[in-house]
C-alpha positions as CSV (number, residue, x, y, z in Angstrom):
1,M,0.1,-0.1,-0.1
2,A,1.8,3.4,-1.2
3,R,2.1,5.8,1.7
4,I,-0.3,8.6,-0.2
5,Q,-3.0,5.7,0.0
6,L,-2.3,5.1,3.6
7,I,-3.0,8.9,4.7
8,M,-5.9,8.9,2.4
9,I,-7.5,6.4,4.3
10,L,-6.7,8.1,7.6
11,T,-7.9,11.5,6.6
12,S,-11.1,10.0,5.3
13,L,-11.6,7.8,7.7
14,A,-11.2,10.8,10.6
15,F,-13.1,13.2,8.5
16,L,-16.0,10.5,8.7
17,F,-15.9,9.9,12.5
18,Y,-16.1,14.1,12.7
19,I,-19.1,13.9,10.3
20,S,-20.3,11.5,12.6
21,R,-20.0,13.4,16.0
22,L,-21.3,16.6,14.5
23,I,-24.5,14.8,13.6
24,I,-24.9,12.9,16.9
25,K,-24.4,15.9,18.7
26,N,-27.1,17.9,16.3
27,R,-24.3,20.4,15.2
28,L,-25.0,18.9,11.4
29,R,-28.8,18.3,9.9
30,E,-29.1,14.8,8.7
31,E,-30.4,16.3,5.1
32,Y,-26.8,18.3,5.0
33,S,-24.6,15.1,6.3
34,I,-25.8,12.7,3.4
35,V,-23.4,14.9,0.6
36,W,-20.6,14.7,3.3
37,L,-21.3,11.0,4.1
38,I,-21.1,9.8,0.6
39,S,-18.6,12.1,-0.7
40,T,-16.1,10.4,2.5
41,V,-17.6,6.9,1.6
42,L,-16.5,7.2,-1.7
43,L,-13.0,8.5,-0.9
44,V,-12.6,5.6,1.3
45,I,-13.8,3.2,-1.2
46,F,-11.1,5.0,-4.0
47,S,-8.2,4.7,-1.4
48,F,-8.5,1.4,-0.8
49,Y,-9.5,0.2,-4.5
50,E,-7.2,2.7,-6.5
51,E,-8.2,0.5,-9.6
52,G,-12.0,1.1,-9.2
53,L,-11.1,4.7,-10.1
54,N,-9.1,3.8,-12.8
55,Q,-11.6,1.6,-14.2
56,L,-14.5,4.2,-13.7
57,A,-12.7,7.0,-15.2
58,Q,-11.5,4.8,-18.2
59,L,-15.5,4.2,-18.5
60,L,-16.4,7.7,-18.6
61,G,-13.8,8.5,-21.6
62,I,-11.4,10.1,-19.0
63,A,-7.6,9.7,-19.4
64,I,-6.4,10.8,-16.1
65,P,-8.1,9.6,-12.8
66,A,-7.3,12.7,-10.9
67,N,-9.0,14.5,-13.6
68,L,-12.1,12.4,-12.8
69,V,-11.9,13.1,-9.1
70,F,-11.6,17.1,-9.6
71,A,-14.9,17.1,-12.4
72,G,-16.8,15.1,-9.7
73,S,-16.5,17.2,-6.8
74,I,-16.5,20.5,-9.0
75,F,-20.1,18.7,-10.1
76,A,-21.1,17.7,-6.8
77,I,-20.2,21.4,-5.3
78,L,-21.9,23.2,-8.0
79,I,-25.2,21.0,-6.9
80,Y,-24.6,21.5,-3.0
81,L,-24.0,25.2,-4.1
82,L,-27.3,25.3,-5.9
83,H,-29.2,23.4,-2.8
84,L,-27.9,26.2,-0.5
85,S,-29.2,28.8,-2.6
86,V,-32.5,27.3,-3.2
87,T,-32.4,27.0,0.9
88,T,-31.5,30.3,1.7
89,S,-34.1,32.0,-0.7
90,K,-36.9,30.1,0.9
91,L,-35.6,31.0,4.6
92,Q,-35.3,34.6,3.2
93,R,-38.8,34.6,1.9
94,Q,-39.5,33.4,5.7
95,N,-38.0,35.8,7.6
96,K,-39.8,38.6,5.6
97,K,-43.3,36.8,6.4
98,M,-42.2,36.3,9.6
99,A,-41.3,39.9,10.2
100,Q,-44.6,41.2,8.6
101,D,-46.2,39.2,11.0
102,I,-44.7,40.5,13.5
103,A,-45.0,43.9,12.6
104,L,-48.8,43.6,12.3
105,L,-49.1,41.7,15.4
106,N,-47.0,44.9,17.1
107,K,-49.6,46.8,16.0
108,K,-52.4,44.9,17.1
109,I,-51.0,45.2,20.8
110,T,-50.5,49.2,20.4
111,E,-53.9,49.7,19.5
112,I,-55.3,47.3,22.1
113,T,-53.5,48.4,24.7
114,S,-53.9,52.3,23.9
115,K,-57.7,52.1,23.9
116,P,-59.5,53.7,26.2
117,K,-60.9,51.9,29.4
118,S,-64.7,52.6,29.1
């Protein structure tokens, strides 16, 4: 086993452990952790089975397997950024509506408390 393979395996397993700890401590939601878990598991698999990466690259017509890793990473990042943009847009709409609702409630409370008692 090459030195770089050993380093990659240990780093990937440490990262997998770290992601698991974040999930257990509720610092990372499950829906966001799926991408990280899948990516890390793939890194571990291809670290053990280097020939699998070579075969997949050859199957897809990519000359250098490292290019497949970079292209796959860039594609995954773009998809993840799109997902985060959609989530951010949704949260922004919800925050705007909530701020408007709070403003209306404050106005109603002010009207109720400022009415003279009969």
